C-alpha positions as CSV (number, residue, x, y, z in Angstrom):
1,X,77.7,105.6,83.1
2,X,79.6,102.9,85.0
3,X,78.0,100.4,86.9
4,X,81.1,99.9,89.2
5,X,82.4,101.3,92.3
6,X,86.1,102.5,92.6
7,X,88.7,102.3,95.4
8,X,92.1,103.7,95.9
9,X,94.7,103.8,98.6
10,X,96.4,106.9,100.3
11,X,99.8,105.3,99.2
12,X,98.9,105.8,95.5
13,X,99.4,109.5,96.2
14,X,102.9,109.4,97.5
15,X,106.1,111.5,98.0
16,X,107.7,110.1,94.8
17,X,110.4,108.0,96.5
18,X,111.3,104.7,95.2
19,X,113.8,101.8,95.3
20,X,116.3,104.0,93.2
21,X,115.9,107.4,94.7
22,X,114.5,109.5,97.6
23,X,111.3,111.3,98.2
24,X,110.8,114.3,95.8
25,X,107.4,115.7,97.0
26,X,106.0,116.9,100.3
27,X,103.5,114.7,102.1
28,X,99.6,115.2,101.7
29,X,97.7,115.0,104.7
30,X,95.2,112.1,104.8
31,X,92.1,114.0,105.1
32,X,93.2,116.0,102.1
33,X,93.6,113.0,100.2
34,X,90.3,111.6,101.2
35,X,88.5,114.8,100.2
36,X,90.1,114.7,96.8
37,X,89.3,111.1,96.4
38,X,85.5,112.0,96.6
39,X,85.9,114.9,94.2
40,X,87.4,112.7,91.5
41,X,84.9,109.7,91.8
42,X,86.3,107.3,94.3
43,X,83.9,105.4,96.4
44,X,86.0,103.6,99.2
45,X,89.4,104.1,100.5
46,X,91.8,101.1,100.7
47,X,94.1,101.1,104.1
48,X,97.2,99.6,105.2
49,X,96.8,99.3,109.1
50,X,99.3,102.3,109.5
51,X,97.7,104.5,106.9
52,X,94.8,104.7,109.4
53,X,97.0,104.4,112.7
54,X,100.2,105.8,112.2
55,X,102.9,104.8,114.9
56,X,100.5,102.1,116.0
57,X,103.5,99.8,117.2
58,X,103.8,102.2,120.2
59,X,100.2,102.2,121.1
60,X,98.0,99.6,123.1
61,X,94.9,97.9,121.6
62,X,92.6,100.4,123.0
63,X,94.5,103.5,121.6
64,X,94.7,101.9,118.2
65,X,90.8,101.4,118.2
66,X,90.3,105.0,119.2
67,X,92.5,106.5,116.4
68,X,90.9,104.2,114.0
69,X,87.5,105.5,115.0
70,X,88.7,109.1,114.1
71,X,89.5,108.0,110.6
72,X,85.8,106.5,110.4
73,X,84.5,109.9,111.3
74,X,86.8,111.4,108.4
75,X,85.4,108.9,105.9
76,X,81.7,109.5,107.0
77,X,82.2,113.2,106.7
78,X,83.1,112.9,103.2
79,X,80.9,110.0,102.1
80,X,83.5,107.4,101.7
81,X,83.6,103.6,102.8
82,X,86.6,101.8,104.0
83,X,87.2,98.8,101.5
84,X,89.9,96.9,103.7
85,X,92.7,97.0,105.9
86,X,96.1,95.4,105.3
87,X,98.8,94.8,107.8
88,X,102.0,96.5,106.6
89,X,104.6,93.7,107.6
90,X,107.3,94.6,105.3
91,X,108.7,97.6,106.6
92,X,109.6,96.7,110.2
93,X,113.1,95.5,111.3
94,X,111.3,92.5,112.8
95,X,110.1,91.3,109.4
96,X,113.2,91.7,107.3
97,X,113.2,87.7,107.1
98,X,109.4,87.7,106.5
99,X,106.4,87.9,109.1
100,X,104.5,84.8,109.3
101,X,107.3,82.8,107.7
102,X,110.2,84.1,109.6
103,X,112.7,81.8,111.3
104,X,112.3,83.7,114.6
105,X,109.4,83.1,116.8
106,X,109.2,86.4,118.4
107,X,109.1,87.9,114.8
108,X,106.1,85.6,113.7
109,X,104.3,86.7,117.1
110,X,104.7,90.4,116.0
111,X,103.5,89.6,112.5
112,X,100.3,88.0,114.1
113,X,100.0,90.9,116.5
114,X,99.9,93.4,113.7
115,X,97.5,91.2,111.7
116,X,95.0,91.0,114.5
117,X,95.2,94.8,115.0
118,X,94.4,95.2,111.6
119,X,91.2,93.2,111.9
120,X,90.5,95.5,115.1
121,X,91.2,98.5,112.8
122,X,88.7,97.2,110.0
123,X,86.0,96.7,112.6
124,X,86.3,100.3,113.6
125,X,86.4,101.4,110.1
126,X,83.0,99.5,109.3
127,X,84.7,96.8,106.8
128,X,85.1,93.1,107.2
129,X,88.0,92.6,104.6
130,X,91.6,92.0,105.5
131,X,94.1,91.9,102.8
132,X,97.3,89.9,103.2
133,X,100.1,91.0,100.6
134,X,102.8,88.5,101.5
135,X,105.5,90.7,100.5
136,X,108.7,89.1,102.4
137,X,106.9,85.6,102.6
138,X,109.5,83.9,100.7
139,X,113.4,83.6,100.5
140,X,116.3,85.7,99.3
141,X,118.6,82.4,100.0
142,X,116.5,79.6,99.1
143,X,118.1,77.2,101.7
144,X,117.3,79.6,104.6
145,X,113.8,78.4,104.9
146,X,111.9,75.1,104.7
147,X,109.3,75.8,102.1
148,X,107.0,73.1,103.2
149,X,107.0,74.5,106.7
150,X,106.8,77.9,105.6
151,X,103.3,77.3,103.7
152,X,102.0,75.5,106.9
153,X,102.9,78.5,108.7
154,X,101.0,80.6,106.2
155,X,98.0,78.5,106.6
156,X,98.4,78.6,110.5
157,X,98.5,82.4,110.6
158,X,95.2,82.5,108.4
159,X,93.7,80.2,110.7
160,X,94.5,82.3,113.9
161,X,93.1,85.4,112.2
162,X,89.9,83.8,111.1
163,X,89.5,82.4,114.8
164,X,89.9,85.9,116.1
165,X,86.8,87.3,114.1
166,X,84.2,85.1,112.6
167,X,83.0,87.9,110.2
168,X,86.6,88.8,108.7
169,X,87.1,87.9,105.0
170,X,90.9,87.4,104.2
171,X,92.0,88.4,100.7
172,X,95.4,87.1,99.7
173,X,97.2,89.2,97.2
174,X,99.9,87.2,95.4
175,X,102.9,88.3,93.9
176,X,105.9,86.3,92.3
177,X,108.7,88.5,93.5
178,X,110.1,91.9,94.8
179,X,111.2,92.4,97.5
180,X,111.9,88.9,98.0
181,X,112.9,86.8,94.8
182,X,111.0,83.5,95.6
183,X,107.5,83.9,97.0
184,X,105.8,81.0,98.8
185,X,102.4,82.1,97.4
186,X,103.2,83.8,93.9
187,X,100.0,83.4,91.9
188,X,96.2,83.3,92.4
189,X,96.2,79.6,91.8
190,X,98.5,79.2,94.8
191,X,96.1,81.5,96.7
192,X,93.2,79.2,95.9
193,X,95.2,76.1,96.9
194,X,96.3,77.6,100.1
195,X,92.5,78.9,101.0
196,X,91.4,75.4,100.5
197,X,93.6,74.3,103.3
198,X,92.6,76.7,105.9
199,X,89.9,76.2,108.7
200,X,87.2,78.0,106.9
201,X,87.9,78.2,103.1
202,X,84.6,80.2,102.6
203,X,86.3,83.1,104.2
204,X,89.5,83.1,102.3
205,X,89.8,84.4,98.8
206,X,92.1,86.4,96.6
207,X,92.8,89.9,95.3
208,X,94.5,90.0,91.9
209,X,96.8,93.0,90.9
210,X,97.6,93.4,87.1
211,X,101.2,94.2,87.4
212,X,101.7,91.1,89.8
213,X,100.2,88.9,87.2
214,X,102.4,90.4,84.4
215,X,105.5,89.8,86.7
216,X,104.8,86.3,86.9
217,X,104.6,86.0,83.1
218,X,100.8,85.6,83.4
219,X,97.9,87.3,81.6
220,X,96.0,89.3,84.4
221,X,92.4,88.8,82.6
222,X,93.0,85.0,82.8
223,X,94.0,85.4,86.5
224,X,90.9,87.5,87.0
225,X,88.9,85.0,85.1
226,X,90.6,81.9,87.4
227,X,89.6,83.7,90.4
228,X,85.9,84.4,89.2
229,X,85.5,80.7,88.2
230,X,86.5,79.7,91.7
231,X,84.0,82.2,93.2
232,X,86.8,83.8,95.2
233,X,87.9,87.0,93.4
234,X,86.8,89.4,96.2
235,X,89.0,92.3,94.9
236,X,91.2,93.7,92.1
237,X,94.0,96.0,92.1
238,X,94.2,97.2,88.4
239,X,97.2,99.1,87.0
240,X,99.9,98.4,84.2
241,X,103.3,97.1,83.7
242,X,106.0,97.4,81.1
243,X,107.0,93.9,80.9
244,X,108.6,91.6,83.6
245,X,110.6,94.4,85.4
246,X,110.3,95.7,88.9
247,X,106.7,96.5,90.0
248,X,105.9,99.8,88.2
249,X,102.2,100.3,89.2
250,X,101.6,102.4,86.1
251,X,98.2,103.9,85.2
252,X,95.7,101.4,84.2
253,X,95.9,100.8,80.2
254,X,99.0,102.8,79.9
255,X,101.1,100.0,78.3
256,X,98.6,97.5,76.8
257,X,95.3,98.6,76.0
258,X,94.0,95.1,74.7
259,X,95.2,93.4,77.8
260,X,93.5,96.2,80.0
261,X,90.4,95.8,77.7
262,X,90.1,92.0,78.5
263,X,90.4,92.7,82.1
264,X,87.4,95.2,82.0
265,X,85.4,92.7,79.7
266,X,85.9,89.7,82.1
267,X,84.7,91.8,84.8
268,X,81.9,93.2,83.1
269,X,80.7,89.7,81.6
270,X,81.0,88.0,85.0
271,X,79.0,90.7,86.8
272,X,81.9,91.7,89.2
273,X,80.8,94.0,91.9
274,X,77.3,92.6,92.2
275,X,78.3,91.4,95.6
276,X,79.6,94.7,96.7
277,X,83.1,94.3,95.4
278,X,85.2,97.4,94.2
279,X,87.2,98.2,91.3
280,X,90.5,98.9,93.1
281,X,93.3,101.0,91.6
282,X,96.8,100.5,92.9
283,X,98.6,103.0,90.6
284,X,101.4,105.2,91.5
285,X,102.0,108.8,90.5
286,X,105.0,109.4,88.3
287,X,108.2,110.4,90.1
288,X,108.2,113.4,87.9
289,X,104.9,114.9,88.6
290,X,104.6,118.2,90.5
291,X,102.5,117.9,93.8
292,X,99.6,119.5,92.5
293,X,99.1,117.0,89.6
294,X,99.3,114.0,92.2
295,X,95.9,112.7,91.4
296,X,96.0,112.7,87.7
297,X,97.0,109.0,87.3
298,X,94.0,108.2,89.3
299,X,91.7,110.2,87.1
300,X,93.3,108.8,83.9
301,X,92.9,105.4,85.2
302,X,89.2,105.7,85.9
303,X,88.8,107.6,82.4
304,X,90.3,104.6,80.7
305,X,88.5,102.0,82.7
306,X,85.0,103.8,81.8
307,X,86.1,103.9,78.2
308,X,87.0,100.2,77.9
309,X,83.9,99.4,79.8
310,X,81.7,101.2,77.3
311,X,83.5,99.0,74.6
312,X,83.0,95.8,76.4
313,X,79.3,96.5,76.8
314,X,78.7,97.0,73.2
315,X,81.3,94.0,72.2
316,X,79.5,92.2,69.4
317,X,78.8,88.8,71.1
318,X,76.9,87.5,68.0
319,X,79.9,88.5,65.7
320,X,82.2,86.6,68.1
321,X,80.0,83.6,68.0
322,X,80.1,83.5,64.1
323,X,83.8,84.2,64.1
324,X,84.2,81.2,66.6
325,X,81.7,78.8,64.6
326,X,83.8,79.6,61.3
327,X,87.1,79.4,63.4
328,X,88.1,82.5,61.8
329,X,90.1,84.0,64.6
330,X,91.9,86.5,62.5
331,X,88.5,88.2,61.7
332,X,87.7,88.1,65.6
333,X,91.0,89.8,66.3
334,X,90.6,92.6,63.7
335,X,87.2,93.2,65.1
336,X,88.7,93.7,68.7
337,X,91.6,96.1,67.3
338,X,89.2,98.1,65.4
339,X,86.6,98.3,68.6
340,X,89.6,99.3,70.5
341,X,90.8,102.0,67.9
342,X,87.3,103.3,67.1
């Protein structure tokens, strides 16, 4: 039996539209998704702000809180928690040039307004985590922004969110590219550095997504390990990726089982989850799937994780130590491959 708790977001069961084509499936109502998540073994739901409160830009702060409370009731009815809320800042006309790092003051003000409303929503949903995916905080044209000023603007935005709520924890989710091609915070190392410059570094940490690390040419298990070593890995989004292409969000382990195994192993070995952290999945249903099979990628990801977790827990550490002492890494490598294929 797995010792981990799992989370997933409503966007992981989507209509099949992508950067290269339109939607191919009907939308599934949020409550139907939540009920199905419970059935397949999910413990918590990840939210963007407008997953919980659609059309929030046209609502006042009281209306936003009221709408969020209705979603909390829905979660309670199905025995699910909310893991985090993330302001969706990359789909508004006012944030085409970035939110917190936009060249336009009124757009930076809007981005902060959305972020603070996300904190309000998190309060109502009963969670204290805000995820900042800095999707457009970078440049398409390098010379269009001052990179030093932009990083300082990110720090200032984080500080204003920290000041708004003394209980909120901010998890920055790095990505090197797409939809912009030069991010100001592309890796978990950048997240750690930025966190240390904020007004309260104890409340700023990271969330590592497997595919994002691969897109940066990095090993996701090592990025996870780096965050754990810093004491600041407060969330993961496990998935898979076929090389340094566009962000694919494939089912966990679908492309590289050994890489997936080492992600699970580093989580197991370092007691990830002992402070209430979830194993988050950010996997997208294939565009080719019919609507009635829209949850299979989540079920597959959980199944693969649990199979790899079992292998990680019976990993022979005495044999590993023997191989290390003998400096016979070929023998150790074969052991790992046989373990994975057994």
